N, C-alpha and C positions, 0 to 999 in steps of 0.2 A: 708611792706604793702603800695599797688601801693596806688592813687588815686580816684580812685574805691570801692578798700577796703576798704579805708579812709568812702567814703561816706555812702558804705555801715556801717558802724560804730558807721555810724551818724546820718542816719535814729533807728537805735538799740537804741539808746540812747534813741531816741525821742519819741519811742514806749515805752518803759521802762519806762520815767519819767510821758506817759499814764496809764499804765497797773499800776504803783504804787498809783495816781490820784490826781498827783505835776501836771502836765497837763489837760488840758479839749479843746481837738483838732484833729484834724484828721491828724493821721500823710502820709504827704508829701510825693511823690509819685520820689520826688526828694531832693537829698540835695547837693548845689553847694559849692565844695572843691577849693582854691586858693593857690597861696604865699600868705603871710602876703603883708599886704597893709603898706606903709607909719606909725612908729608907732605900728605896729605891732611885732610879734615876732614869734617862733614857726619853723616848718618846714612844715605848710597849718593854713588856719586860713578857714572859715565857719560864710558864715552872716542868718541861720538855727533858729541862736534868734530871730530876723530880721524880719525873714520872715514867724514865729508864734505870735509874742507881741498881733499882732491886732485882728487874730482868739479864741487868748489862755486868752484877756483879761487880762495883766500884760504889765509892762513899757520891756522892752528887754532885761534891764542891769540884769531883776528878771528870766527870762528865762534864762539866759544864768548862770547864779546861777543855778536854777532848773538842769541844761544839767552838766554840771562842772562835777559832781562826777559822775556819768554815763558814760559820756568817761575817767574818768581818770583810773575809774573800770577797762578797759579796757588793755588787756596784755601788745599793741606793743607802749601801750600810755603813757609819761614820764611826765606828764604833759599841764594845758591846760590851760591857763592864760584867762582873759576876759579885752578885751581893749573895747574903743570907745563908742556907744554906745551900744555893744553886739556883736560886733564878741570874738568869740571860737577861740583863740592862739594855735596849740597844736599840739605840740610837741611826736618825736617819736622816739624809743629805736637806739642808730647810727645806722642800719641795711638796715631806711626806704628809704634813696638815691638808695643803695646797688639790690633794688630789686625792683625802679621806672626803673633805666638803665637795669636787668636783662630782666623784664616784655616788657620794649621795645627789648632791644634785638631780647626776643620773638617773638614777634610777627612780627620784619620786619616795612615795611612800612606801612603794614598794622595796624599799630599801632595805636587806637583809633575805629577803624572801630562796629559798632554795637556796642561799650560801649555811655550808655549815659549816663553818671557821676555814678548813683550807679549800674545802673543793663546794660543788655542786650536790647535795646531797643528801636521804632525807638521816633526821633523826635513830639510834639503834633502841631497841623495844628493850626489855630483860633478860628475854630471850639472847639480847645482840643481830633482830634481825634488821638488815639492813632494810637499803629503800624504799625494796621494791619489793616489803611484805606489807600484809593489810594488817594494821596495827586496833586493836580493842579497845575500845574504852566504855567502862559499863557504870551505870549510875542507881541511887536508888530511889526512889521515887519524893525524890526532897528536891524542893528549890535553887537553892544552892547548890548544889549537890549539880544538879542541873546544868546553871547555869555558866558552872565552874571549867565541867566536860566542856560543855559548847567552845567555851573563849581554850578549853586545853587542845578540843577536834580545827579550831581555828589558825592556833600557834603553827602549831605542827604539822598542818597544810602548806603551811606557807611558806615550813622546810622543806618541801618536798615527800614528804609519810603520804603515804596511804589510808585512812581514817573512816571505819567505822564505828559511832554508837548507839548503845545501845541507851532502856532503861525498865526496871521493872515490873512501869505501867506503863503504858503511857498516858506522857504528861500533858497538864493542867490546859485547856486554849489558852485561859489566861500570858502558861509558860509564851507559847509562841507566840502568838498576837502583838504580846506588851513589848518582853524581855526578848523577842526577837530566836530560840532559843528553837535551833533544828535536829531533834533528832533521827535515826538512821532506821533503828526498828525497838520494839518495845514490848517485853514477853524475859522470861531467862535465858540466861546467853548462853548459845551451844558454844561458841567455842574461846577459852581462856583468852582473859580479860584482863586486863588494867580496872578496879577500882578505884572509882569516883569518890572520893569518905572523909569530904572537912567534914567543921563540925555546923549543925542546921540553927538555920538563920530561927532564934523567935518569932521574930516576928513580922508578918507577910510587906517585901520588897514592895509589891502594884501599886502602894498610893503615889510611890520616889518615883516614877516615871522610866522607861530604859534608861538610862543614860545615868542616872542616879542611881537604880534601881544596880541592874549592873558592876557599878564600882564598887558600888557598899559590897556586894557579896563577892570582891574579885579583888580588893585592895587588897584584906586582913591574907594575914601566911592559915592555909586549910588549917593550922590546927586553933589558930583562935575565933573566938567567937566574932562574926558580924554587927556590928551596931548599921540597925537602922531608923533612924532621923532624918528628922528632917535639915543636918548638920548640912548634908548633902545639899536639897541646895539653893543652900543659899552663899552671895556672890562675894564671900569675902576670903583673905590674906588666910584664913585655918580653915580650907578645905580646900585640900589633896584637886582634889578637881576639879573647881572652880582654878585653879593656878595650872594645871595642865593644858586645860583647857583656852583659856584665860594668853596664855605663854604664847599657845599655838595665833589664836588670834590676834596679838600687837606684832607678832611677826611676817604674816598678814597683810596688818594693817603699811609695815614700813616698807614691801612692796609695794601698795599705792601711792603711799606717801612719798618712797624716792622716784618712782615716773615723773612722778604730779611736777618736781625738781628734774626731772629730764634725764636718770640715770637708772642703771641697771644691777645686777649681780655681773661680780668676776671674781671669783676664784682667786687668790692671792693672800700674802706674811697677816695673819694675826693674831701679832707676838701678845697684844693684850684678849685674846679670847681663851687663854690657853686650859684653861679651866671649863669652860664648854665644848671645847676640841677633846675634854677625857668625857665625857659623857656621853659623847657620839663616838667615839670610839671607841667605846667600852659596848654601844649598841650590840653584835651581833654574839659576843658573848653575853650577854644577856639574854642574846633570844635563845640559844645556844640552848643554854642552862634552862632556859622558860620551857621548854622543849625539854629537855630528857630528863627534867624532873616530875613531872608536870602542871606548873608550879604558878603559872597566867597570872600569881600577887610578884615574880620578883618581875613579872615584865611594868606592873599597876609603878611600882614602887622605883622600876628604875624612870620613867618616864618620869612621876617627881623633880628625881635630882636635876633630868633635864628641862625640866619646867626651869624651876630653881639657877641653874645654870642660866638659862634663856633670857628671865626675867633680870636677873645680873648686868647680863651687860648687853640686852635692847639700848637701854640711853648713849649709848655710846657710839648708833650705826649712825644719825643721816648730822649732814653738820647740822651747826651751828652756829645765828645770828647772820652775819655779813660770809660765812666758813663759804666756799667754795668747793661744789663734788669732788671728791679724792679714786683715785683710787686707792688710800686705805677704806675714805667705807663703801666704796665697791669689792672691796674685800671682805671686811664685815660685814655686811649682806648678804654673802653672799655667805655665810657663815651663819648667821639667823633663818636663809631659807633653806636649811638645809634642816639645823634646831627646830622648824615644823615639818620640816619633812618626816623627820623620826615623829617628833607627837605623834603627825596622823596616821602614819602607819601603826606604831602601834596603839594609836584606840581602835583604833580599824581591826588589827584583831581582838583584841576586845570587847567590839564588836560596839567601841561608844564611838556616836557622832567628835568630830573635831569641826564643828564652828569656825567660818572664818571672820564670822563678825560676833560679839558679844558683849 
């Protein structure tokens, strides 16, 4: 069961509780599932009980206890534990992680595109318009604002939204030629728009080139001033962009090395891959948050988390010495390739290249 499928399962549990008269709420369109937080357990957790408590007129813990048996009644669910103020921690049958890896490998770098939690839909704008609405983004004539707007539009479009971007005046040619930004219109916006207002860059990022410049502008939160320095170009561990691209390149190298050894990826149980699996399981939630909050920095920082987990996992993938390739090696390779797909897809949404060799 993938996070998308589990989200649908949570919504079905709410619907059943409503149909049975145990809850008097409108069934929400979205149920967020993520990896359990501190004090949690199982494979995934959801805050749906906290979300429904106020409209239901009941404490979150009571809502969680109402939903618990409906979730346990699902074939793929083995246990549901209520923790904290009302979080539902869900344990799935042993194939959960395998299904996630299979889904990522099937969709490749497009994993997450068009998938919004439990359904294929577009993110909602501030006025509550759904996937069929046209979302307008608008930026001042400033390089960071335009790049952030461009990345935000990429993420929103990947989630199924229709987006039109505008700038107060025509973008500089170098912003298009070097940084790869695309603006649909310039001049005063005639439609209500979300105005992208990050803290401006004090230094021209163009000398860094497209990839490093975009990363320098996108990785910090909008309220933080970006550091435009050569540190984004150095190939060392202290450079987050290098770690992300290096992790992707390592996963590609693993596939080539495995082919030389005569084996390929085959999803299976990977008990030693739990930290990496956790970051991959959280990817859809991060994409949804980045789209809803118009915050590509959230995706950039998530990619660093995935990369760090992947780099820690990489040394376990290939056979060592006289060791023969086994089912465990094939499963680890599949997990590594899934991580590479998520990294490549995430970088693409930020407008940054993911080279196979670095």
